[in-house]
BALOBA-1460 file (C-alpha; in Angstrom, 3 decimals):
// residues 352
<rec num="1" residu="m" x="19.090" y="2.096" z="-22.382"/>
<rec num="2" residu="s" x="18.842" y="5.072" z="-24.768"/>
<rec num="3" residu="s" x="19.176" y="8.678" z="-23.649"/>
<rec num="4" residu="f" x="15.578" y="9.297" z="-24.679"/>
<rec num="5" residu="a" x="14.353" y="6.380" z="-22.546"/>
<rec num="6" residu="k" x="16.321" y="7.668" z="-19.557"/>
<rec num="7" residu="l" x="14.954" y="11.167" z="-20.054"/>
<rec num="8" residu="k" x="11.403" y="9.818" z="-20.378"/>
<rec num="9" residu="k" x="11.844" y="7.737" z="-17.221"/>
<rec num="10" residu="f" x="13.068" y="10.610" z="-15.083"/>
<rec num="11" residu="l" x="10.567" y="13.092" z="-16.514"/>
<rec num="12" residu="w" x="7.743" y="10.722" z="-15.578"/>
<rec num="13" residu="f" x="9.199" y="10.230" z="-12.101"/>
<rec num="14" residu="f" x="9.505" y="13.968" z="-11.498"/>
<rec num="15" residu="a" x="6.020" y="14.488" z="-12.944"/>
<rec num="16" residu="k" x="4.688" y="12.145" z="-10.256"/>
<rec num="17" residu="l" x="6.653" y="14.050" z="-7.624"/>
<rec num="18" residu="a" x="5.228" y="17.298" z="-8.972"/>
<rec num="19" residu="i" x="1.675" y="15.941" z="-8.792"/>
<rec num="20" residu="a" x="2.145" y="14.806" z="-5.192"/>
<rec num="21" residu="g" x="3.866" y="18.043" z="-4.198"/>
<rec num="22" residu="g" x="1.289" y="20.106" z="-6.035"/>
<rec num="23" residu="i" x="-1.610" y="18.457" z="-4.209"/>
<rec num="24" residu="v" x="0.057" y="18.930" z="-0.823"/>
<rec num="25" residu="a" x="0.932" y="22.548" z="-1.632"/>
<rec num="26" residu="y" x="-2.638" y="23.204" z="-2.777"/>
<rec num="27" residu="l" x="-4.022" y="21.778" z="0.470"/>
<rec num="28" residu="v" x="-1.662" y="23.899" z="2.564"/>
<rec num="29" residu="l" x="-2.098" y="27.164" z="0.674"/>
<rec num="30" residu="r" x="-5.889" y="27.097" z="0.992"/>
<rec num="31" residu="n" x="-5.712" y="27.269" z="4.818"/>
<rec num="32" residu="p" x="-2.211" y="28.460" z="5.753"/>
<rec num="33" residu="e" x="-3.181" y="30.413" z="8.881"/>
<rec num="34" residu="e" x="-5.329" y="27.635" z="10.367"/>
<rec num="35" residu="i" x="-2.624" y="25.027" z="9.669"/>
<rec num="36" residu="a" x="0.092" y="27.223" z="11.197"/>
<rec num="37" residu="a" x="-2.037" y="27.736" z="14.309"/>
<rec num="38" residu="s" x="-2.636" y="23.995" z="14.619"/>
<rec num="39" residu="f" x="1.089" y="23.263" z="14.334"/>
<rec num="40" residu="r" x="1.802" y="25.799" z="17.083"/>
<rec num="41" residu="t" x="-0.665" y="24.213" z="19.490"/>
<rec num="42" residu="f" x="0.124" y="20.580" z="18.601"/>
<rec num="43" residu="n" x="1.454" y="18.455" z="21.472"/>
<rec num="44" residu="y" x="4.423" y="16.783" z="19.777"/>
<rec num="45" residu="w" x="4.712" y="14.147" z="22.537"/>
<rec num="46" residu="w" x="1.820" y="12.419" z="20.782"/>
<rec num="47" residu="l" x="4.159" y="11.607" z="17.896"/>
<rec num="48" residu="i" x="5.882" y="9.022" z="20.107"/>
<rec num="49" residu="p" x="2.873" y="6.677" z="20.389"/>
<rec num="50" residu="a" x="1.933" y="7.438" z="16.769"/>
<rec num="51" residu="c" x="5.382" y="6.338" z="15.569"/>
<rec num="52" residu="g" x="5.333" y="3.321" z="17.890"/>
<rec num="53" residu="i" x="1.992" y="2.157" z="16.520"/>
<rec num="54" residu="y" x="3.063" y="2.738" z="12.928"/>
<rec num="55" residu="l" x="6.239" y="0.747" z="13.560"/>
<rec num="56" residu="g" x="4.068" y="-2.038" z="14.974"/>
<rec num="57" residu="h" x="2.044" y="-2.013" z="11.746"/>
<rec num="58" residu="i" x="5.245" y="-2.466" z="9.728"/>
<rec num="59" residu="l" x="6.411" y="-5.325" z="11.965"/>
<rec num="60" residu="v" x="3.073" y="-7.096" z="11.515"/>
<rec num="61" residu="c" x="3.459" y="-6.719" z="7.731"/>
<rec num="62" residu="a" x="6.903" y="-8.311" z="7.968"/>
<rec num="63" residu="w" x="5.538" y="-11.103" z="10.197"/>
<rec num="64" residu="r" x="2.740" y="-11.784" z="7.693"/>
<rec num="65" residu="w" x="5.199" y="-12.109" z="4.842"/>
<rec num="66" residu="h" x="7.444" y="-14.318" z="6.967"/>
<rec num="67" residu="r" x="4.494" y="-16.646" z="7.640"/>
<rec num="68" residu="l" x="3.771" y="-16.830" z="3.924"/>
<rec num="69" residu="t" x="7.388" y="-17.730" z="3.146"/>
<rec num="70" residu="r" x="7.338" y="-20.524" z="5.715"/>
<rec num="71" residu="m" x="4.166" y="-21.957" z="4.204"/>
<rec num="72" residu="l" x="6.106" y="-22.508" z="0.963"/>
<rec num="73" residu="g" x="9.297" y="-23.627" z="2.692"/>
<rec num="74" residu="v" x="11.251" y="-20.531" z="1.610"/>
<rec num="75" residu="r" x="14.142" y="-19.919" z="3.969"/>
<rec num="76" residu="l" x="13.953" y="-16.377" z="5.317"/>
<rec num="77" residu="s" x="14.773" y="-15.245" z="8.843"/>
<rec num="78" residu="g" x="12.544" y="-12.902" z="10.817"/>
<rec num="79" residu="f" x="15.140" y="-10.128" z="10.687"/>
<rec num="80" residu="e" x="15.528" y="-10.531" z="6.911"/>
<rec num="81" residu="a" x="11.750" y="-10.224" z="6.562"/>
<rec num="82" residu="v" x="11.784" y="-6.964" z="8.541"/>
<rec num="83" residu="s" x="14.813" y="-5.629" z="6.664"/>
<rec num="84" residu="l" x="13.443" y="-6.391" z="3.194"/>
<rec num="85" residu="t" x="10.004" y="-5.031" z="4.163"/>
<rec num="86" residu="m" x="11.607" y="-1.751" z="5.219"/>
<rec num="87" residu="q" x="13.744" y="-1.668" z="2.063"/>
<rec num="88" residu="g" x="10.672" y="-2.351" z="-0.077"/>
<rec num="89" residu="n" x="8.913" y="0.635" z="1.512"/>
<rec num="90" residu="f" x="11.992" y="2.771" z="0.858"/>
<rec num="91" residu="f" x="12.277" y="1.816" z="-2.811"/>
<rec num="92" residu="s" x="8.510" y="2.207" z="-3.286"/>
<rec num="93" residu="l" x="9.032" y="5.857" z="-2.432"/>
<rec num="94" residu="v" x="12.254" y="6.693" z="-4.247"/>
<rec num="95" residu="i" x="12.167" y="4.733" z="-7.521"/>
<rec num="96" residu="p" x="9.865" y="5.394" z="-10.490"/>
<rec num="97" residu="g" x="8.062" y="2.049" z="-10.207"/>
<rec num="98" residu="g" x="6.200" y="3.111" z="-7.071"/>
<rec num="99" residu="a" x="4.743" y="0.426" z="-4.813"/>
<rec num="100" residu="i" x="5.146" y="-2.216" z="-7.491"/>
<rec num="101" residu="g" x="8.746" y="-1.138" z="-7.991"/>
<rec num="102" residu="g" x="9.436" y="-1.769" z="-4.319"/>
<rec num="103" residu="d" x="7.999" y="-5.267" z="-4.640"/>
<rec num="104" residu="v" x="10.124" y="-5.912" z="-7.732"/>
<rec num="105" residu="v" x="13.270" y="-5.009" z="-5.803"/>
<rec num="106" residu="k" x="12.229" y="-7.317" z="-2.954"/>
<rec num="107" residu="m" x="11.597" y="-10.128" z="-5.440"/>
<rec num="108" residu="g" x="14.979" y="-9.654" z="-7.056"/>
<rec num="109" residu="v" x="16.848" y="-9.586" z="-3.757"/>
<rec num="110" residu="l" x="14.968" y="-12.570" z="-2.330"/>
<rec num="111" residu="s" x="15.562" y="-14.613" z="-5.488"/>
<rec num="112" residu="k" x="19.307" y="-14.020" z="-5.169"/>
<rec num="113" residu="r" x="19.242" y="-15.111" z="-1.538"/>
<rec num="114" residu="s" x="17.048" y="-18.165" z="-2.145"/>
<rec num="115" residu="k" x="18.543" y="-21.574" z="-2.708"/>
<rec num="116" residu="a" x="18.417" y="-23.103" z="-6.178"/>
<rec num="117" residu="g" x="14.984" y="-24.456" z="-7.002"/>
<rec num="118" residu="s" x="13.031" y="-22.060" z="-4.764"/>
<rec num="119" residu="k" x="13.565" y="-18.685" z="-6.452"/>
<rec num="120" residu="v" x="10.135" y="-18.607" z="-8.109"/>
<rec num="121" residu="e" x="8.435" y="-19.608" z="-4.878"/>
<rec num="122" residu="g" x="10.292" y="-16.861" z="-3.000"/>
<rec num="123" residu="a" x="9.100" y="-14.206" z="-5.431"/>
<rec num="124" residu="f" x="5.575" y="-15.646" z="-5.311"/>
<rec num="125" residu="t" x="5.390" y="-15.099" z="-1.531"/>
<rec num="126" residu="i" x="5.726" y="-11.344" z="-2.125"/>
<rec num="127" residu="l" x="2.833" y="-11.414" z="-4.590"/>
<rec num="128" residu="m" x="0.737" y="-13.403" z="-2.119"/>
<rec num="129" residu="d" x="1.605" y="-10.963" z="0.655"/>
<rec num="130" residu="r" x="0.365" y="-8.109" z="-1.509"/>
<rec num="131" residu="i" x="-2.834" y="-10.063" z="-2.297"/>
<rec num="132" residu="i" x="-3.587" y="-10.787" z="1.375"/>
<rec num="133" residu="g" x="-3.088" y="-7.120" z="2.264"/>
<rec num="134" residu="m" x="-5.382" y="-5.958" z="-0.523"/>
<rec num="135" residu="i" x="-8.099" y="-8.484" z="0.357"/>
<rec num="136" residu="a" x="-8.025" y="-7.238" z="3.956"/>
<rec num="137" residu="l" x="-8.228" y="-3.591" z="2.850"/>
<rec num="138" residu="f" x="-11.119" y="-4.159" z="0.431"/>
<rec num="139" residu="v" x="-13.063" y="-6.291" z="2.942"/>
<rec num="140" residu="l" x="-12.656" y="-3.570" z="5.574"/>
<rec num="141" residu="a" x="-13.782" y="-0.873" z="3.123"/>
<rec num="142" residu="l" x="-16.863" y="-2.862" z="2.050"/>
<rec num="143" residu="g" x="-17.796" y="-3.423" z="5.691"/>
<rec num="144" residu="l" x="-17.651" y="0.329" z="6.288"/>
<rec num="145" residu="l" x="-19.666" y="1.536" z="3.300"/>
<rec num="146" residu="i" x="-23.160" y="0.970" z="4.710"/>
<rec num="147" residu="p" x="-22.609" y="2.458" z="8.202"/>
<rec num="148" residu="a" x="-20.476" y="5.249" z="6.710"/>
<rec num="149" residu="a" x="-22.936" y="6.108" z="3.920"/>
<rec num="150" residu="p" x="-24.445" y="9.104" z="5.805"/>
<rec num="151" residu="l" x="-20.920" y="10.482" z="6.315"/>
<rec num="152" residu="l" x="-19.988" y="9.995" z="2.656"/>
<rec num="153" residu="m" x="-23.223" y="11.716" z="1.615"/>
<rec num="154" residu="k" x="-21.865" y="14.879" z="3.268"/>
<rec num="155" residu="v" x="-18.662" y="14.967" z="1.229"/>
<rec num="156" residu="e" x="-18.012" y="18.284" z="-0.479"/>
<rec num="157" residu="l" x="-15.401" y="19.084" z="-3.114"/>
<rec num="158" residu="p" x="-14.056" y="22.630" z="-3.525"/>
<rec num="159" residu="q" x="-15.131" y="24.320" z="-6.744"/>
<rec num="160" residu="l" x="-17.161" y="21.221" z="-7.737"/>
<rec num="161" residu="p" x="-20.784" y="21.244" z="-6.559"/>
<rec num="162" residu="l" x="-21.952" y="17.704" z="-5.758"/>
<rec num="163" residu="t" x="-25.529" y="16.464" z="-5.848"/>
<rec num="164" residu="d" x="-26.806" y="13.572" z="-3.756"/>
<rec num="165" residu="g" x="-27.025" y="11.535" z="-6.946"/>
<rec num="166" residu="m" x="-23.350" y="12.132" z="-7.696"/>
<rec num="167" residu="r" x="-22.431" y="11.118" z="-4.148"/>
<rec num="168" residu="r" x="-24.440" y="7.879" z="-4.467"/>
<rec num="169" residu="v" x="-22.672" y="7.116" z="-7.733"/>
<rec num="170" residu="g" x="-19.351" y="7.681" z="-5.975"/>
<rec num="171" residu="i" x="-20.288" y="5.284" z="-3.151"/>
<rec num="172" residu="f" x="-21.411" y="2.608" z="-5.605"/>
<rec num="173" residu="a" x="-18.262" y="3.139" z="-7.664"/>
<rec num="174" residu="l" x="-16.136" y="2.634" z="-4.548"/>
<rec num="175" residu="a" x="-18.075" y="-0.548" z="-3.728"/>
<rec num="176" residu="g" x="-17.559" y="-1.749" z="-7.296"/>
<rec num="177" residu="l" x="-13.842" y="-1.001" z="-7.087"/>
<rec num="178" residu="c" x="-13.547" y="-3.000" z="-3.856"/>
<rec num="179" residu="l" x="-15.496" y="-5.928" z="-5.300"/>
<rec num="180" residu="a" x="-13.384" y="-5.861" z="-8.458"/>
<rec num="181" residu="g" x="-10.235" y="-5.748" z="-6.336"/>
<rec num="182" residu="l" x="-11.417" y="-8.729" z="-4.316"/>
<rec num="183" residu="g" x="-12.251" y="-10.618" z="-7.495"/>
<rec num="184" residu="a" x="-8.863" y="-9.875" z="-9.032"/>
<rec num="185" residu="s" x="-7.115" y="-10.855" z="-5.782"/>
<rec num="186" residu="c" x="-8.999" y="-14.142" z="-5.378"/>
<rec num="187" residu="v" x="-9.043" y="-15.286" z="-9.009"/>
<rec num="188" residu="i" x="-5.575" y="-16.783" z="-8.625"/>
<rec num="189" residu="f" x="-7.023" y="-19.458" z="-6.334"/>
<rec num="190" residu="f" x="-9.310" y="-20.670" z="-9.138"/>
<rec num="191" residu="h" x="-6.541" y="-21.277" z="-11.635"/>
<rec num="192" residu="r" x="-7.455" y="-24.964" z="-12.037"/>
<rec num="193" residu="r" x="-10.889" y="-24.004" z="-13.332"/>
<rec num="194" residu="i" x="-9.433" y="-21.281" z="-15.523"/>
<rec num="195" residu="e" x="-6.970" y="-23.805" z="-16.934"/>
<rec num="196" residu="k" x="-9.896" y="-25.868" z="-18.248"/>
<rec num="197" residu="l" x="-11.110" y="-22.992" z="-20.404"/>
<rec num="198" residu="p" x="-9.846" y="-23.503" z="-23.992"/>
<rec num="199" residu="l" x="-8.237" y="-20.110" z="-24.601"/>
<rec num="200" residu="f" x="-6.897" y="-19.466" z="-21.108"/>
<rec num="201" residu="g" x="-5.710" y="-23.030" z="-20.727"/>
<rec num="202" residu="d" x="-3.730" y="-22.830" z="-23.982"/>
<rec num="203" residu="l" x="-2.185" y="-19.520" z="-22.895"/>
<rec num="204" residu="m" x="-1.150" y="-21.009" z="-19.542"/>
<rec num="205" residu="h" x="0.434" y="-24.046" z="-21.213"/>
<rec num="206" residu="w" x="2.221" y="-21.813" z="-23.709"/>
<rec num="207" residu="g" x="3.480" y="-19.586" z="-20.921"/>
<rec num="208" residu="d" x="4.674" y="-22.654" z="-19.036"/>
<rec num="209" residu="r" x="6.699" y="-23.795" z="-22.032"/>
<rec num="210" residu="i" x="8.431" y="-20.497" z="-22.715"/>
<rec num="211" residu="t" x="9.219" y="-19.956" z="-19.002"/>
<rec num="212" residu="h" x="10.549" y="-23.487" z="-18.562"/>
<rec num="213" residu="g" x="7.897" y="-24.533" z="-16.055"/>
<rec num="214" residu="m" x="7.543" y="-21.275" z="-14.110"/>
<rec num="215" residu="v" x="3.752" y="-21.198" z="-14.504"/>
<rec num="216" residu="s" x="3.467" y="-24.773" z="-13.216"/>
<rec num="217" residu="r" x="5.574" y="-23.927" z="-10.202"/>
<rec num="218" residu="m" x="3.464" y="-20.850" z="-9.437"/>
<rec num="219" residu="t" x="0.204" y="-22.807" z="-9.736"/>
<rec num="220" residu="a" x="1.660" y="-25.517" z="-7.507"/>
<rec num="221" residu="a" x="2.547" y="-22.848" z="-4.943"/>
<rec num="222" residu="t" x="-1.007" y="-21.517" z="-5.194"/>
<rec num="223" residu="d" x="-2.350" y="-25.002" z="-4.488"/>
<rec num="224" residu="i" x="-0.221" y="-25.154" z="-1.335"/>
<rec num="225" residu="y" x="-1.658" y="-21.846" z="-0.171"/>
<rec num="226" residu="a" x="-5.210" y="-22.909" z="-1.074"/>
<rec num="227" residu="k" x="-4.895" y="-26.003" z="1.098"/>
<rec num="228" residu="q" x="-3.971" y="-23.753" z="4.026"/>
<rec num="229" residu="w" x="-6.984" y="-21.490" z="3.590"/>
<rec num="230" residu="k" x="-7.583" y="-21.328" z="7.340"/>
<rec num="231" residu="e" x="-4.178" y="-19.751" z="7.898"/>
<rec num="232" residu="l" x="-4.725" y="-17.366" z="4.979"/>
<rec num="233" residu="t" x="-8.070" y="-16.357" z="6.488"/>
<rec num="234" residu="l" x="-6.321" y="-15.728" z="9.802"/>
<rec num="235" residu="l" x="-3.741" y="-13.566" z="8.023"/>
<rec num="236" residu="v" x="-6.533" y="-11.528" z="6.426"/>
<rec num="237" residu="i" x="-8.144" y="-10.966" z="9.847"/>
<rec num="238" residu="v" x="-4.782" y="-10.061" z="11.394"/>
<rec num="239" residu="s" x="-4.166" y="-7.653" z="8.508"/>
<rec num="240" residu="i" x="-7.488" y="-5.909" z="9.110"/>
<rec num="241" residu="l" x="-6.878" y="-5.539" z="12.845"/>
<rec num="242" residu="f" x="-3.129" y="-5.010" z="13.081"/>
<rec num="243" residu="v" x="-2.143" y="-3.574" z="9.699"/>
<rec num="244" residu="h" x="-4.939" y="-1.374" z="8.373"/>
<rec num="245" residu="l" x="-6.575" y="-0.425" z="11.676"/>
<rec num="246" residu="m" x="-3.135" y="0.207" z="13.185"/>
<rec num="247" residu="t" x="-2.693" y="3.059" z="10.716"/>
<rec num="248" residu="v" x="-6.010" y="4.426" z="11.992"/>
<rec num="249" residu="a" x="-4.721" y="4.192" z="15.573"/>
<rec num="250" residu="a" x="-1.554" y="6.071" z="14.601"/>
<rec num="251" residu="f" x="-3.674" y="8.803" z="13.023"/>
<rec num="252" residu="a" x="-5.842" y="8.925" z="16.158"/>
<rec num="253" residu="c" x="-2.734" y="9.630" z="18.256"/>
<rec num="254" residu="i" x="-1.856" y="12.534" z="15.983"/>
<rec num="255" residu="m" x="-5.365" y="13.947" z="16.306"/>
<rec num="256" residu="g" x="-4.983" y="13.503" z="20.085"/>
<rec num="257" residu="g" x="-1.994" y="15.822" z="19.863"/>
<rec num="258" residu="l" x="-4.370" y="18.390" z="18.426"/>
<rec num="259" residu="e" x="-6.762" y="17.706" z="21.335"/>
<rec num="260" residu="i" x="-9.438" y="16.652" z="18.863"/>
<rec num="261" residu="t" x="-11.618" y="13.587" z="19.309"/>
<rec num="262" residu="v" x="-12.688" y="12.201" z="15.958"/>
<rec num="263" residu="p" x="-15.614" y="9.743" z="15.928"/>
<rec num="264" residu="a" x="-14.226" y="6.234" z="15.354"/>
<rec num="265" residu="l" x="-16.355" y="5.565" z="12.261"/>
<rec num="266" residu="t" x="-15.292" y="8.862" z="10.679"/>
<rec num="267" residu="l" x="-11.595" y="8.231" z="11.276"/>
<rec num="268" residu="i" x="-11.648" y="4.585" z="10.181"/>
<rec num="269" residu="t" x="-13.584" y="5.469" z="7.025"/>
<rec num="270" residu="a" x="-11.292" y="8.371" z="6.135"/>
<rec num="271" residu="v" x="-8.038" y="6.466" z="6.621"/>
<rec num="272" residu="t" x="-9.290" y="3.259" z="4.960"/>
<rec num="273" residu="i" x="-10.597" y="4.967" z="1.829"/>
<rec num="274" residu="g" x="-7.489" y="7.157" z="1.831"/>
<rec num="275" residu="n" x="-5.317" y="4.030" z="1.843"/>
<rec num="276" residu="i" x="-7.241" y="2.739" z="-1.176"/>
<rec num="277" residu="a" x="-6.550" y="6.034" z="-2.944"/>
<rec num="278" residu="g" x="-2.896" y="5.575" z="-1.996"/>
<rec num="279" residu="l" x="-2.796" y="2.401" z="-4.101"/>
<rec num="280" residu="i" x="-3.157" y="4.462" z="-7.277"/>
<rec num="281" residu="p" x="0.389" y="4.631" z="-8.721"/>
<rec num="282" residu="l" x="0.062" y="8.264" z="-9.737"/>
<rec num="283" residu="c" x="1.968" y="9.663" z="-6.760"/>
<rec num="284" residu="p" x="5.064" y="8.293" z="-4.967"/>
<rec num="285" residu="g" x="4.040" y="6.349" z="-1.874"/>
<rec num="286" residu="g" x="0.408" y="7.383" z="-2.368"/>
<rec num="287" residu="i" x="1.252" y="10.881" z="-1.113"/>
<rec num="288" residu="g" x="-1.139" y="13.490" z="-2.427"/>
<rec num="289" residu="g" x="-4.089" y="11.308" z="-3.345"/>
<rec num="290" residu="r" x="-4.294" y="9.750" z="0.113"/>
<rec num="291" residu="d" x="-3.970" y="13.186" z="1.752"/>
<rec num="292" residu="l" x="-6.745" y="14.702" z="-0.338"/>
<rec num="293" residu="v" x="-9.187" y="11.852" z="0.348"/>
<rec num="294" residu="i" x="-8.579" y="11.678" z="4.116"/>
<rec num="295" residu="i" x="-8.905" y="15.438" z="4.573"/>
<rec num="296" residu="t" x="-12.101" y="15.555" z="2.489"/>
<rec num="297" residu="i" x="-13.788" y="12.806" z="4.525"/>
<rec num="298" residu="l" x="-12.653" y="14.261" z="7.858"/>
<rec num="299" residu="a" x="-14.100" y="17.615" z="6.803"/>
<rec num="300" residu="a" x="-17.387" y="15.850" z="5.955"/>
<rec num="301" residu="g" x="-17.307" y="14.544" z="9.529"/>
<rec num="302" residu="s" x="-17.332" y="18.123" z="10.855"/>
<rec num="303" residu="i" x="-13.599" y="18.241" z="11.645"/>
<rec num="304" residu="a" x="-12.179" y="21.728" z="11.112"/>
<rec num="305" residu="v" x="-10.354" y="21.813" z="7.793"/>
<rec num="306" residu="g" x="-7.211" y="23.320" z="9.301"/>
<rec num="307" residu="d" x="-7.032" y="20.591" z="11.946"/>
<rec num="308" residu="a" x="-7.742" y="17.860" z="9.391"/>
<rec num="309" residu="k" x="-4.950" y="19.135" z="7.148"/>
<rec num="310" residu="t" x="-2.490" y="19.466" z="10.034"/>
<rec num="311" residu="g" x="-3.254" y="15.931" z="11.196"/>
<rec num="312" residu="q" x="-2.826" y="14.562" z="7.687"/>
<rec num="313" residu="l" x="0.434" y="16.422" z="7.106"/>
<rec num="314" residu="l" x="1.844" y="15.018" z="10.348"/>
<rec num="315" residu="y" x="0.622" y="11.537" z="9.415"/>
<rec num="316" residu="t" x="2.250" y="11.829" z="5.993"/>
<rec num="317" residu="a" x="5.465" y="12.967" z="7.678"/>
<rec num="318" residu="t" x="5.323" y="9.847" z="9.881"/>
<rec num="319" residu="v" x="4.881" y="7.594" z="6.842"/>
<rec num="320" residu="l" x="7.740" y="9.339" z="5.028"/>
<rec num="321" residu="f" x="9.999" y="8.964" z="8.060"/>
<rec num="322" residu="f" x="9.554" y="5.199" z="8.157"/>
<rec num="323" residu="n" x="9.843" y="4.876" z="4.374"/>
<rec num="324" residu="l" x="13.131" y="6.765" z="4.436"/>
<rec num="325" residu="l" x="14.254" y="4.731" z="7.458"/>
<rec num="326" residu="g" x="14.184" y="1.746" z="5.107"/>
<rec num="327" residu="g" x="17.207" y="3.302" z="3.418"/>
<rec num="328" residu="v" x="19.201" y="2.692" z="6.612"/>
<rec num="329" residu="f" x="18.391" y="-1.022" z="6.390"/>
<rec num="330" residu="f" x="19.596" y="-0.921" z="2.785"/>
<rec num="331" residu="l" x="22.886" y="0.754" z="3.724"/>
<rec num="332" residu="f" x="23.684" y="-1.769" z="6.443"/>
<rec num="333" residu="d" x="22.321" y="-4.839" z="4.675"/>
<rec num="334" residu="p" x="25.052" y="-7.488" z="4.156"/>
<rec num="335" residu="g" x="23.451" y="-8.228" z="0.776"/>
<rec num="336" residu="r" x="23.483" y="-4.596" z="-0.299"/>
<rec num="337" residu="r" x="25.540" y="-5.287" z="-3.438"/>
<rec num="338" residu="q" x="22.908" y="-7.756" z="-4.636"/>
<rec num="339" residu="t" x="20.207" y="-5.193" z="-3.932"/>
<rec num="340" residu="e" x="22.099" y="-2.569" z="-5.941"/>
<rec num="341" residu="e" x="22.282" y="-4.923" z="-8.937"/>
<rec num="342" residu="t" x="18.560" y="-5.624" z="-8.726"/>
<rec num="343" residu="l" x="17.770" y="-1.923" z="-8.314"/>
<rec num="344" residu="k" x="19.858" y="-1.055" z="-11.368"/>
<rec num="345" residu="k" x="17.924" y="-3.553" z="-13.482"/>
<rec num="346" residu="e" x="14.612" y="-2.217" z="-12.166"/>
<rec num="347" residu="l" x="15.558" y="1.392" z="-12.949"/>
<rec num="348" residu="e" x="16.732" y="0.471" z="-16.458"/>
<rec num="349" residu="s" x="13.548" y="-1.443" z="-17.222"/>
<rec num="350" residu="t" x="11.160" y="1.246" z="-15.958"/>
<rec num="351" residu="h" x="9.464" y="2.998" z="-18.874"/>
<rec num="352" residu="e" x="12.062" y="1.600" z="-21.253"/>
């Protein structure tokens, strides 16, 4: 890796940190007195249930992935699923690749721990886990758009006057994004039809040849998942209730510490759309973009801006705490040396 490539990689990483930090600093500096007052009156005992609920959300994510590995016959213990899930969250925050980088590290580590002949399938379970989570998030967001439309029509942006027409365009754009995300997530299950198309079929066969059958093994794994569509549907429902809505419940506990009752629709809409914004790989761990979106929607729901910002800052601190806690799992992981090798390769390949 050349010195220029290394410099480019780290400059891009620190640029992302600067963007995230800049957004958070901007949010704080606009209402410093209100935020300080909210922090002084906050009941910090409410952080205990908030952290407990957020931990439960992580455990459900690990359980979901574990179920997906068992469906393909990949050998992975429940503790390993939890450990690698925590490590993936940690690396998503601290390496330049962002959320995808964390998944790449998980794939590399799992492939080294998988028996011969199941490495591709092991990596594929991580992709499928990501797909199930995204389907659940986009379905939840689409279900919210109609009842939450009056709330979203009240959204205001500082220093950018919005008309009702612009707000409607934004709502339709969000719906289009969710539909496109669902289409991209589900298209993998229609690979047999895609394979019949002349151009795409030739590309798939060519890719299969140069990867020594990897494409065939991935499509075979997809067929196994497709045959168990009832279980996949159950995992989507579980993800809506106990992954995405659990983050809402954690946020609700934090707002309880501020002695503020936020209408359920307002809170669910704000956190859900904020989580979609967090998928954009512009900021590490979604920090910055998610904060801005959640605060904006809470303010549209008549929540005092200072309280909304305090709640979001505490929620972000909770997320950061659990992401950094993943580093502890990395330090005490018996397969740490394998993880370090995979991480080194990921860092060297990023922006090379």
